[in-house]
MOPAC internal coordinates of N, CA, C and O (Angstrom, degrees):
PM7 1SCF
backbone

  N    0.0000 0     0.00 0     0.00 0    0    0    0
  C    1.4525 1     0.00 0     0.00 0    1    0    0
  C    1.5229 1   111.45 1     0.00 0    2    1    0
  O    1.2310 1   120.13 1  -147.48 1    3    2    1
  N    1.2788 1   117.36 1    32.52 1    3    2    1
  C    1.4562 1   121.26 1  -177.46 1    5    3    2
  C    1.5253 1   111.60 1   -66.62 1    6    5    3
  O    1.2310 1   121.92 1   -25.69 1    7    6    5
  N    1.3264 1   113.94 1   154.31 1    7    6    5
  C    1.4599 1   121.78 1   176.24 1    9    7    6
  C    1.5224 1   106.71 1  -128.95 1   10    9    7
  O    1.2310 1   120.81 1   -58.24 1   11   10    9
  N    1.3195 1   116.06 1   121.76 1   11   10    9
  C    1.4613 1   118.78 1   178.12 1   13   11   10
  C    1.5278 1   109.75 1   -75.84 1   14   13   11
  O    1.2310 1   121.12 1   -28.23 1   15   14   13
  N    1.3135 1   115.46 1   151.77 1   15   14   13
  C    1.4634 1   120.00 1   178.59 1   17   15   14
  C    1.5225 1   110.88 1   -61.95 1   18   17   15
  O    1.2310 1   120.66 1   143.66 1   19   18   17
  N    1.3411 1   116.34 1   -36.34 1   19   18   17
  C    1.4613 1   120.10 1   179.71 1   21   19   18
  C    1.5290 1   111.45 1   -64.50 1   22   21   19
  O    1.2310 1   120.36 1   136.88 1   23   22   21
  N    1.3286 1   116.92 1   -43.12 1   23   22   21
  C    1.4734 1   119.74 1  -179.69 1   25   23   22
  C    1.5237 1   109.95 1   -68.00 1   26   25   23
  O    1.2310 1   120.34 1   138.39 1   27   26   25
  N    1.3243 1   116.95 1   -41.61 1   27   26   25
  C    1.4608 1   120.24 1   178.03 1   29   27   26
  C    1.5273 1   110.17 1   -58.57 1   30   29   27
  O    1.2310 1   119.96 1   134.58 1   31   30   29
  N    1.3231 1   117.69 1   -45.42 1   31   30   29
  C    1.4624 1   121.77 1   179.32 1   33   31   30
  C    1.5315 1   110.91 1   -63.31 1   34   33   31
  O    1.2310 1   120.65 1   141.00 1   35   34   33
  N    1.3311 1   116.37 1   -39.00 1   35   34   33
  C    1.4684 1   121.89 1   177.49 1   37   35   34
  C    1.5290 1   110.64 1   -60.10 1   38   37   35
  O    1.2310 1   120.32 1   132.25 1   39   38   37
  N    1.3327 1   116.99 1   -47.75 1   39   38   37
  C    1.4626 1   121.29 1  -179.60 1   41   39   38
  C    1.5273 1   110.60 1   -65.50 1   42   41   39
  O    1.2310 1   120.62 1   137.13 1   43   42   41
  N    1.3167 1   116.43 1   -42.87 1   43   42   41
  C    1.4722 1   119.49 1   178.60 1   45   43   42
  C    1.5305 1   110.94 1   -59.84 1   46   45   43
  O    1.2310 1   120.34 1   140.93 1   47   46   45
  N    1.3173 1   116.95 1   -39.07 1   47   46   45
  C    1.4633 1   120.86 1   178.17 1   49   47   46
  C    1.5223 1   110.98 1   -67.16 1   50   49   47
  O    1.2310 1   120.33 1   136.83 1   51   50   49
  N    1.3354 1   116.97 1   -43.17 1   51   50   49
  C    1.4623 1   120.77 1   178.80 1   53   51   50
  C    1.5228 1   112.03 1   -60.32 1   54   53   51
  O    1.2310 1   120.86 1   140.40 1   55   54   53
  N    1.3404 1   115.95 1   -39.60 1   55   54   53
  C    1.4612 1   120.97 1  -173.96 1   57   55   54
  C    1.5305 1   113.65 1   -93.42 1   58   57   55
  O    1.2310 1   119.79 1  -179.80 1   59   58   57
  N    1.3133 1   118.01 1     0.20 1   59   58   57
  C    1.4632 1   122.16 1  -179.32 1   61   59   58
  C    1.5345 1   113.12 1   -54.51 1   62   61   59
  O    1.2310 1   119.00 1   142.59 1   63   62   61
  N    1.3376 1   119.51 1   -37.41 1   63   62   61
  C    1.4705 1   118.88 1   179.23 1   65   63   62
  C    1.5351 1   113.77 1   -62.54 1   66   65   63
  O    1.2310 1   119.79 1   166.29 1   67   66   65
  N    1.3194 1   118.01 1   -13.71 1   67   66   65
  C    1.4607 1   120.78 1   179.64 1   69   67   66
  C    1.5249 1   112.41 1   -77.40 1   70   69   67
  O    1.2310 1   120.03 1   168.23 1   71   70   69
  N    1.3125 1   117.55 1   -11.77 1   71   70   69
  C    1.4562 1   120.18 1   178.25 1   73   71   70
  C    1.5081 1   112.86 1   101.78 1   74   73   71
  O    1.2310 1   120.64 1    46.20 1   75   74   73
  N    1.3038 1   116.38 1  -133.80 1   75   74   73
  C    1.4711 1   123.78 1  -172.22 1   77   75   74
  C    1.5209 1   112.74 1   -72.83 1   78   77   75
  O    1.2310 1   120.75 1  -109.53 1   79   78   77
  N    1.3162 1   116.18 1    70.47 1   79   78   77
  C    1.4667 1   121.91 1   178.89 1   81   79   78
  C    1.5183 1   108.59 1  -102.37 1   82   81   79
  O    1.2310 1   120.76 1   -47.90 1   83   82   81
  N    1.3200 1   116.16 1   132.10 1   83   82   81
  C    1.4625 1   121.41 1   178.72 1   85   83   82
  C    1.5176 1   109.37 1  -123.49 1   86   85   83
  O    1.2310 1   121.15 1   -35.27 1   87   86   85
  N    1.3066 1   115.40 1   144.73 1   87   86   85
  C    1.4578 1   122.22 1   176.27 1   89   87   86
  C    1.5206 1   108.50 1  -107.98 1   90   89   87
  O    1.2310 1   120.59 1   -51.08 1   91   90   89
  N    1.3248 1   116.47 1   128.92 1   91   90   89
  C    1.4597 1   121.57 1   178.85 1   93   91   90
  C    1.5212 1   108.80 1  -126.28 1   94   93   91
  O    1.2310 1   121.05 1   -52.32 1   95   94   93
  N    1.3143 1   115.60 1   127.68 1   95   94   93
  C    1.4635 1   120.88 1   178.31 1   97   95   94
  C    1.5234 1   109.62 1   -72.47 1   98   97   95
  O    1.2310 1   121.13 1   -41.79 1   99   98   97
  N    1.3329 1   115.44 1   138.21 1   99   98   97
  C    1.4552 1   120.47 1  -179.90 1  101   99   98
  C    1.5191 1   110.90 1  -160.51 1  102  101   99
  O    1.2310 1   119.86 1   -43.64 1  103  102  101
  N    1.2989 1   117.87 1   136.36 1  103  102  101
  C    1.4550 1   124.15 1   175.47 1  105  103  102
  C    1.5248 1   113.35 1    51.53 1  106  105  103
  O    1.2310 1   120.12 1  -143.88 1  107  106  105
  N    1.3000 1   117.38 1    36.12 1  107  106  105
  C    1.4548 1   121.35 1  -179.81 1  109  107  106
  C    1.5101 1   113.56 1    83.39 1  110  109  107
  O    1.2310 1   120.34 1   166.40 1  111  110  109
  N    1.3238 1   116.95 1   -13.60 1  111  110  109
  C    1.4523 1   122.08 1   177.01 1  113  111  110
  C    1.5110 1   109.18 1  -111.94 1  114  113  111
  O    1.2310 1   121.15 1    27.83 1  115  114  113
  N    1.3272 1   115.41 1  -152.17 1  115  114  113
  C    1.4575 1   120.07 1   177.82 1  117  115  114
  C    1.5126 1   109.15 1  -149.28 1  118  117  115
  O    1.2310 1   121.08 1   -34.20 1  119  118  117
  N    1.3119 1   115.54 1   145.80 1  119  118  117
  C    1.4538 1   121.90 1   174.06 1  121  119  118
  C    1.5069 1   109.34 1  -107.11 1  122  121  119
  O    1.2310 1   120.41 1   -36.99 1  123  122  121
  N    1.3186 1   116.83 1   143.01 1  123  122  121
  C    1.4549 1   122.52 1   175.22 1  125  123  122
  C    1.5277 1   106.58 1  -105.16 1  126  125  123
  O    1.2310 1   121.43 1   -51.68 1  127  126  125
  N    1.3264 1   114.88 1   128.32 1  127  126  125
  C    1.4579 1   120.41 1  -173.38 1  129  127  126
  C    1.5220 1   111.41 1  -122.19 1  130  129  127
  O    1.2310 1   121.17 1   -36.53 1  131  130  129
  N    1.3171 1   115.37 1   143.47 1  131  130  129
  C    1.4602 1   123.48 1   172.67 1  133  131  130
  C    1.5212 1   105.97 1  -125.99 1  134  133  131
  O    1.2310 1   120.27 1   -62.00 1  135  134  133
  N    1.3213 1   117.09 1   118.00 1  135  134  133
  C    1.4697 1   121.45 1  -177.23 1  137  135  134
  C    1.5301 1   111.19 1    51.27 1  138  137  135
  O    1.2310 1   120.71 1  -133.91 1  139  138  137
  N    1.2998 1   116.24 1    46.09 1  139  138  137
  C    1.4701 1   123.75 1   178.23 1  141  139  138
  C    1.5254 1   114.00 1    67.36 1  142  141  139
  O    1.2310 1   119.68 1  -168.65 1  143  142  141
  N    1.3171 1   118.22 1    11.35 1  143  142  141
  C    1.4681 1   121.77 1   176.17 1  145  143  142
  C    1.5230 1   109.07 1  -108.70 1  146  145  143
  O    1.2310 1   120.65 1   -53.93 1  147  146  145
  N    1.3101 1   116.36 1   126.07 1  147  146  145
  C    1.4585 1   120.35 1   179.69 1  149  147  146
  C    1.5267 1   109.53 1   -75.73 1  150  149  147
  O    1.2310 1   120.97 1   -55.78 1  151  150  149
  N    1.3356 1   115.74 1   124.22 1  151  150  149
  C    1.4554 1   120.97 1   179.73 1  153  151  150
  C    1.5260 1   112.82 1  -121.02 1  154  153  151
  O    1.2310 1   120.80 1   173.89 1  155  154  153
  N    1.3352 1   116.08 1    -6.11 1  155  154  153
  C    1.4600 1   119.95 1  -179.40 1  157  155  154
  C    1.5155 1   109.06 1  -155.33 1  158  157  155
  O    1.2310 1   121.56 1   -21.83 1  159  158  157
  N    1.3165 1   114.62 1   158.17 1  159  158  157
  C    1.4568 1   119.56 1   172.61 1  161  159  158
  C    1.5083 1   109.12 1  -138.38 1  162  161  159
  O    1.2310 1   121.78 1   -28.71 1  163  162  161
  N    1.3170 1   114.20 1   151.29 1  163  162  161
  C    1.4603 1   121.78 1   177.58 1  165  163  162
  C    1.5203 1   106.71 1  -119.97 1  166  165  163
  O    1.2310 1   120.83 1   -51.94 1  167  166  165
  N    1.3193 1   116.02 1   128.06 1  167  166  165
  C    1.4632 1   121.80 1   176.00 1  169  167  166
  C    1.5203 1   107.92 1  -142.31 1  170  169  167
  O    1.2310 1   120.77 1   -47.54 1  171  170  169
  N    1.3134 1   116.14 1   132.46 1  171  170  169
  C    1.4709 1   121.22 1  -179.27 1  173  171  170
  C    1.5194 1   111.89 1    52.23 1  174  173  171
  O    1.2310 1   121.36 1  -139.31 1  175  174  173
  N    1.3309 1   115.00 1    40.69 1  175  174  173
  C    1.4657 1   121.91 1   179.75 1  177  175  174
  C    1.5267 1   112.68 1    55.92 1  178  177  175
  O    1.2310 1   121.32 1  -138.53 1  179  178  177
  N    1.3188 1   115.08 1    41.47 1  179  178  177
  C    1.4596 1   122.52 1   174.21 1  181  179  178
  C    1.5292 1   107.01 1  -131.43 1  182  181  179
  O    1.2310 1   120.63 1   -48.91 1  183  182  181
  N    1.3384 1   116.40 1   131.09 1  183  182  181
  C    1.4507 1   122.33 1  -179.84 1  185  183  182
  C    1.5236 1   110.50 1   -91.50 1  186  185  183
  O    1.2310 1   121.04 1   -45.84 1  187  186  185
  N    1.3300 1   115.62 1   134.16 1  187  186  185
  C    1.4630 1   122.83 1   177.02 1  189  187  186
  C    1.5208 1   108.17 1  -126.87 1  190  189  187
  O    1.2310 1   120.36 1   -43.94 1  191  190  189
  N    1.3347 1   116.93 1   136.06 1  191  190  189
  C    1.4648 1   121.36 1   176.82 1  193  191  190
  C    1.5189 1   110.38 1  -105.47 1  194  193  191
  O    1.2310 1   121.42 1   -27.88 1  195  194  193
  N    1.3292 1   114.88 1   152.12 1  195  194  193
  C    1.4515 1   121.88 1   175.91 1  197  195  194
  C    1.5296 1   108.28 1   -70.04 1  198  197  195
  O    1.2310 1   120.74 1   -43.74 1  199  198  197
  N    1.3299 1   116.19 1   136.26 1  199  198  197
  C    1.4581 1   121.15 1  -178.80 1  201  199  198
  C    1.5186 1   109.94 1  -125.30 1  202  201  199
  O    1.2310 1   121.48 1   -15.42 1  203  202  201
  N    1.3151 1   114.77 1   164.58 1  203  202  201
  C    1.4556 1   123.04 1   174.22 1  205  203  202
  C    1.5250 1   107.26 1  -134.57 1  206  205  203
  O    1.2310 1   120.87 1    -0.51 1  207  206  205
  N    1.3014 1   115.94 1   179.49 1  207  206  205
  C    1.4644 1   119.35 1   177.95 1  209  207  206
  C    1.5316 1   111.17 1   -58.89 1  210  209  207
  O    1.2310 1   120.53 1   149.02 1  211  210  209
  N    1.3207 1   116.60 1   -30.98 1  211  210  209
  C    1.4670 1   119.66 1  -177.59 1  213  211  210
  C    1.5289 1   113.80 1   -80.23 1  214  213  211
  O    1.2310 1   119.42 1   160.96 1  215  214  213
  N    1.3325 1   118.71 1   -19.04 1  215  214  213
  C    1.4653 1   120.38 1  -178.73 1  217  215  214
  C    1.5276 1   113.49 1  -111.15 1  218  217  215
  O    1.2310 1   119.80 1   164.33 1  219  218  217
  N    1.3055 1   117.99 1   -15.67 1  219  218  217
  C    1.4721 1   121.86 1  -176.33 1  221  219  218
  C    1.5319 1   112.27 1   -56.81 1  222  221  219
  O    1.2310 1   120.40 1   143.94 1  223  222  221
  N    1.3201 1   116.83 1   -36.06 1  223  222  221
  C    1.4695 1   120.83 1  -177.87 1  225  223  222
  C    1.5286 1   112.13 1   -60.57 1  226  225  223
  O    1.2310 1   120.11 1   146.66 1  227  226  225
  N    1.3284 1   117.40 1   -33.34 1  227  226  225
  C    1.4704 1   120.47 1   177.50 1  229  227  226
  C    1.5289 1   110.89 1   -61.32 1  230  229  227
  O    1.2310 1   120.86 1   138.71 1  231  230  229
  N    1.3223 1   115.95 1   -41.29 1  231  230  229
  C    1.4670 1   121.50 1  -179.86 1  233  231  230
  C    1.5282 1   110.54 1   -70.41 1  234  233  231
  O    1.2310 1   121.04 1   137.37 1  235  234  233
  N    1.3214 1   115.62 1   -42.63 1  235  234  233
  C    1.4697 1   119.51 1   178.00 1  237  235  234
  C    1.5161 1   110.81 1   -61.39 1  238  237  235
  O    1.2310 1   120.31 1   136.56 1  239  238  237
  N    1.3384 1   117.01 1   -43.44 1  239  238  237
  C    1.4683 1   121.51 1  -179.85 1  241  239  238
  C    1.5239 1   111.69 1   -62.63 1  242  241  239
  O    1.2310 1   120.52 1   149.48 1  243  242  241
  N    1.3300 1   116.60 1   -30.52 1  243  242  241
  C    1.4619 1   121.27 1   179.93 1  245  243  242
  C    1.5259 1   112.60 1   -87.20 1  246  245  243
  O    1.2310 1   120.44 1  -179.14 1  247  246  245
  N    1.3369 1   116.77 1     0.86 1  247  246  245
  C    1.4632 1   120.40 1   178.89 1  249  247  246
  C    1.5167 1   113.78 1    79.69 1  250  249  247
  O    1.2310 1   120.06 1  -163.23 1  251  250  249
  N    1.3216 1   117.49 1    16.77 1  251  250  249
  C    1.4651 1   121.59 1   179.70 1  253  251  250
  C    1.5272 1   109.95 1   -78.99 1  254  253  251
  O    1.2310 1   121.21 1   -10.15 1  255  254  253
  N    1.3183 1   115.28 1   169.85 1  255  254  253
  C    1.4649 1   121.19 1  -178.39 1  257  255  254
  C    1.5214 1   109.46 1  -135.81 1  258  257  255
  O    1.2310 1   120.54 1   -21.34 1  259  258  257
  N    1.3206 1   116.58 1   158.66 1  259  258  257
  C    1.4643 1   119.10 1   177.42 1  261  259  258
  C    1.5278 1   111.87 1   -69.38 1  262  261  259
  O    1.2310 1   121.17 1   -20.01 1  263  262  261
  N    1.3085 1   115.37 1   159.99 1  263  262  261
  C    1.4581 1   122.61 1   177.61 1  265  263  262
  C    1.5263 1   109.74 1   -64.50 1  266  265  263
  O    1.2310 1   120.63 1   -48.01 1  267  266  265
  N    1.3286 1   116.41 1   131.99 1  267  266  265
  C    1.4638 1   121.88 1   174.87 1  269  267  266
  C    1.5205 1   109.08 1  -133.16 1  270  269  267
  O    1.2310 1   121.67 1   -22.75 1  271  270  269
  N    1.3131 1   114.41 1   157.25 1  271  270  269
  C    1.4560 1   120.43 1   177.11 1  273  271  270
  C    1.5178 1   108.69 1  -149.01 1  274  273  271
  O    1.2310 1   121.19 1   -22.99 1  275  274  273
  N    1.3149 1   115.33 1   157.01 1  275  274  273
  C    1.4540 1   121.52 1  -178.08 1  277  275  274
  C    1.5265 1   110.73 1   -94.87 1  278  277  275
  O    1.2310 1   121.13 1   -41.09 1  279  278  277
  N    1.3233 1   115.45 1   138.91 1  279  278  277
  C    1.4578 1   121.76 1   172.32 1  281  279  278
  C    1.5220 1   107.32 1  -125.26 1  282  281  279
  O    1.2310 1   120.37 1    -5.29 1  283  282  281
  N    1.3029 1   116.90 1   174.71 1  283  282  281
  C    1.4601 1   119.22 1   178.14 1  285  283  282
  C    1.5289 1   111.35 1   -66.34 1  286  285  283
  O    1.2310 1   120.43 1   163.76 1  287  286  285
  N    1.3260 1   116.79 1   -16.24 1  287  286  285
  C    1.4588 1   121.96 1   178.92 1  289  287  286
  C    1.5200 1   113.26 1  -101.72 1  290  289  287
  O    1.2310 1   120.10 1  -170.34 1  291  290  289
  N    1.3328 1   117.42 1     9.66 1  291  290  289
  C    1.4580 1   120.84 1   178.05 1  293  291  290
  C    1.5218 1   112.61 1   117.38 1  294  293  291
  O    1.2310 1   121.10 1    11.77 1  295  294  293
  N    1.3083 1   115.50 1  -168.23 1  295  294  293
  C    1.4575 1   122.40 1  -177.32 1  297  295  294
  C    1.5242 1   110.56 1   -82.06 1  298  297  295
  O    1.2310 1   121.59 1   -45.37 1  299  298  297
  N    1.3146 1   114.56 1   134.63 1  299  298  297
  C    1.4635 1   121.93 1   176.09 1  301  299  298
  C    1.5242 1   107.82 1  -118.78 1  302  301  299
  O    1.2310 1   120.79 1   -24.29 1  303  302  301
  N    1.3090 1   116.10 1   155.71 1  303  302  301
  C    1.4504 1   120.02 1   179.64 1  305  303  302
  C    1.5098 1   112.33 1  -130.25 1  306  305  303
  O    1.2310 1   121.53 1   -18.49 1  307  306  305
  N    1.3010 1   114.69 1   161.51 1  307  306  305
  C    1.4512 1   122.57 1   176.58 1  309  307  306
  C    1.5248 1   105.78 1  -133.22 1  310  309  307
  O    1.2310 1   120.58 1   -81.17 1  311  310  309
  N    1.3218 1   116.49 1    98.83 1  311  310  309
  C    1.4596 1   121.99 1  -171.85 1  313  311  310
  C    1.5240 1   113.80 1   -71.27 1  314  313  311
  O    1.2310 1   119.84 1   170.72 1  315  314  313
  N    1.3224 1   117.92 1    -9.28 1  315  314  313
  C    1.4614 1   119.71 1  -178.75 1  317  315  314
  C    1.5329 1   112.77 1   -87.56 1  318  317  315
  O    1.2310 1   119.98 1   174.52 1  319  318  317
  N    1.3293 1   117.64 1    -5.48 1  319  318  317
  C    1.4656 1   122.08 1   176.04 1  321  319  318
  C    1.5215 1   108.74 1  -127.96 1  322  321  319
  O    1.2310 1   120.90 1   -51.56 1  323  322  321
  N    1.3352 1   115.88 1   128.44 1  323  322  321
  C    1.4570 1   121.63 1  -179.00 1  325  323  322
  C    1.5210 1   110.40 1  -122.33 1  326  325  323
  O    1.2310 1   121.49 1   -32.57 1  327  326  325
  N    1.3256 1   114.75 1   147.43 1  327  326  325
  C    1.4662 1   121.49 1   178.74 1  329  327  326
  C    1.5210 1   110.10 1   -60.65 1  330  329  327
  O    1.2310 1   121.06 1   -44.75 1  331  330  329
  N    1.3229 1   115.58 1   135.25 1  331  330  329
  C    1.4611 1   120.90 1   176.28 1  333  331  330
  C    1.5283 1   107.58 1   -78.02 1  334  333  331
  O    1.2310 1   120.17 1   -55.90 1  335  334  333
  N    1.3328 1   117.28 1   124.10 1  335  334  333
  C    1.4678 1   120.01 1  -179.23 1  337  335  334
  C    1.5323 1   112.24 1   -58.69 1  338  337  335
  O    1.2310 1   120.92 1   -35.34 1  339  338  337
  N    1.3262 1   115.84 1   144.66 1  339  338  337
  C    1.4654 1   121.46 1  -178.71 1  341  339  338
  C    1.5189 1   112.24 1   -55.82 1  342  341  339
  O    1.2310 1   119.94 1   139.55 1  343  342  341
  N    1.3387 1   117.71 1   -40.45 1  343  342  341
  C    1.4681 1   119.86 1  -178.21 1  345  343  342
  C    1.5320 1   111.45 1   -65.64 1  346  345  343
  O    1.2310 1   119.95 1   153.92 1  347  346  345
  N    1.3213 1   117.70 1   -26.08 1  347  346  345
  C    1.4649 1   121.21 1   175.50 1  349  347  346
  C    1.5282 1   109.65 1   -74.73 1  350  349  347
  O    1.2310 1   120.43 1   136.77 1  351  350  349
  N    1.3324 1   116.78 1   -43.23 1  351  350  349
  C    1.4629 1   120.92 1   178.34 1  353  351  350
  C    1.5253 1   112.03 1   -59.73 1  354  353  351
  O    1.2310 1   120.32 1   149.71 1  355  354  353
  N    1.3015 1   117.00 1   -30.29 1  355  354  353
  C    1.4609 1   121.88 1  -175.37 1  357  355  354
  C    1.5278 1   113.40 1   -87.27 1  358  357  355
  O    1.2310 1   120.30 1   179.49 1  359  358  357
  N    1.3326 1   117.03 1    -0.51 1  359  358  357
  C    1.4585 1   121.05 1  -177.70 1  361  359  358
  C    1.5306 1   108.66 1  -122.41 1  362  361  359
  O    1.2310 1   120.38 1   -67.22 1  363  362  361
  N    1.3239 1   116.89 1   112.78 1  363  362  361
  C    1.4715 1   121.13 1  -174.55 1  365  363  362
  C    1.5264 1   113.20 1   -56.93 1  366  365  363
  O    1.2310 1   120.22 1   138.54 1  367  366  365
  N    1.3244 1   117.19 1   -41.46 1  367  366  365
  C    1.4633 1   120.07 1  -179.47 1  369  367  366
  C    1.5267 1   111.29 1   -69.76 1  370  369  367
  O    1.2310 1   120.56 1   138.97 1  371  370  369
  N    1.3146 1   116.54 1   -41.03 1  371  370  369
  C    1.4672 1   120.51 1  -178.89 1  373  371  370
  C    1.5235 1   112.23 1   -66.63 1  374  373  371
  O    1.2310 1   119.87 1   137.14 1  375  374  373
  N    1.3204 1   117.85 1   -42.86 1  375  374  373
  C    1.4634 1   119.38 1  -178.00 1  377  375  374
  C    1.5266 1   110.27 1   -63.87 1  378  377  375
  O    1.2310 1   120.15 1   142.98 1  379  378  377
  N    1.3100 1   117.33 1   -37.02 1  379  378  377
  C    1.4662 1   120.41 1   178.08 1  381  379  378
  C    1.5316 1   109.77 1   -68.56 1  382  381  379
  O    1.2310 1   120.02 1   137.04 1  383  382  381
  N    1.3296 1   117.56 1   -42.96 1  383  382  381
  C    1.4687 1   120.73 1   179.05 1  385  383  382
  C    1.5304 1   111.11 1   -62.62 1  386  385  383
  O    1.2310 1   120.12 1   135.06 1  387  386  385
  N    1.3213 1   117.38 1   -44.94 1  387  386  385
  C    1.4636 1   120.75 1   179.50 1  389  387  386
  C    1.5315 1   109.99 1   -67.72 1  390  389  387
  O    1.2310 1   120.37 1   143.74 1  391  390  389
  N    1.3268 1   116.90 1   -36.26 1  391  390  389
  C    1.4605 1   120.72 1   177.17 1  393  391  390
  C    1.5213 1   111.47 1   -63.60 1  394  393  391
  O    1.2310 1   120.42 1   138.87 1  395  394  393
  N    1.3354 1   116.80 1   -41.13 1  395  394  393
  C    1.4659 1   120.43 1   177.58 1  397  395  394
  C    1.5294 1   110.80 1   -61.99 1  398  397  395
  O    1.2310 1   120.63 1   139.45 1  399  398  397
  N    1.3278 1   116.41 1   -40.55 1  399  398  397
  C    1.4663 1   119.67 1   177.83 1  401  399  398
  C    1.5290 1   110.63 1   -63.11 1  402  401  399
  O    1.2310 1   120.37 1   139.62 1  403  402  401
  N    1.3294 1   116.89 1   -40.38 1  403  402  401
  C    1.4642 1   120.30 1   179.06 1  405  403  402
  C    1.5258 1   110.95 1   -64.91 1  406  405  403
  O    1.2310 1   120.50 1   141.92 1  407  406  405
  N    1.3373 1   116.65 1   -38.08 1  407  406  405
  C    1.4558 1   120.50 1   176.36 1  409  407  406
  C    1.5217 1   109.96 1   -64.67 1  410  409  407
  O    1.2310 1   120.48 1   137.41 1  411  410  409
  N    1.3316 1   116.68 1   -42.59 1  411  410  409
  C    1.4625 1   120.35 1   178.13 1  413  411  410
  C    1.5250 1   111.34 1   -60.30 1  414  413  411
  O    1.2310 1   120.47 1   140.81 1  415  414  413
  N    1.3203 1   116.70 1   -39.19 1  415  414  413
  C    1.4688 1   120.97 1   177.12 1  417  415  414
  C    1.5280 1   109.84 1   -62.70 1  418  417  415
  O    1.2310 1   120.50 1   134.85 1  419  418  417
  N    1.3280 1   116.66 1   -45.15 1  419  418  417
  C    1.4678 1   120.35 1   179.81 1  421  419  418
  C    1.5297 1   111.40 1   -63.87 1  422  421  419
  O    1.2310 1   120.53 1   139.22 1  423  422  421
  N    1.3291 1   116.60 1   -40.78 1  423  422  421
  C    1.4708 1   120.43 1   178.75 1  425  423  422
  C    1.5216 1   110.88 1   -64.78 1  426  425  423
  O    1.2310 1   120.16 1   138.12 1  427  426  425
  N    1.3233 1   117.29 1   -41.88 1  427  426  425
  C    1.4625 1   121.16 1   179.60 1  429  427  426
  C    1.5248 1   111.94 1   -65.77 1  430  429  427
  O    1.2310 1   120.54 1   146.93 1  431  430  429
  N    1.3081 1   116.58 1   -33.07 1  431  430  429
  C    1.4608 1   121.16 1  -178.75 1  433  431  430
  C    1.5232 1   112.51 1   -78.04 1  434  433  431
  O    1.2310 1   120.43 1   161.17 1  435  434  433
  N    1.3300 1   116.78 1   -18.83 1  435  434  433
  C    1.4821 1   120.69 1  -175.41 1  437  435  434
  C    1.5147 1   112.53 1   -73.60 1  438  437  435
  O    1.2310 1   120.10 1   180.00 1  439  438  437

């Protein structure tokens, strides 16, 4: 679940318009936080946003999948974080809009 410094810097730059976003390394990956609330995670240089029942359909429609990781007992998943589609990452306006939705999900869950 490594995160390269270059990818972390790339994500921080993409999400800078959201305001007070901080990246914290954890468990070999990194969490993205807004006001101390985690709204995204980075693992293996892949960005995942926090989702809810109201936003999950956007990810499904884009062909995205939930975050998964390997353990010695097989593959595990975390259905509350989904991979950000490549076409969203490549569009400055879209990544900010999807990031705001992920922050809203984190705020609602708090």
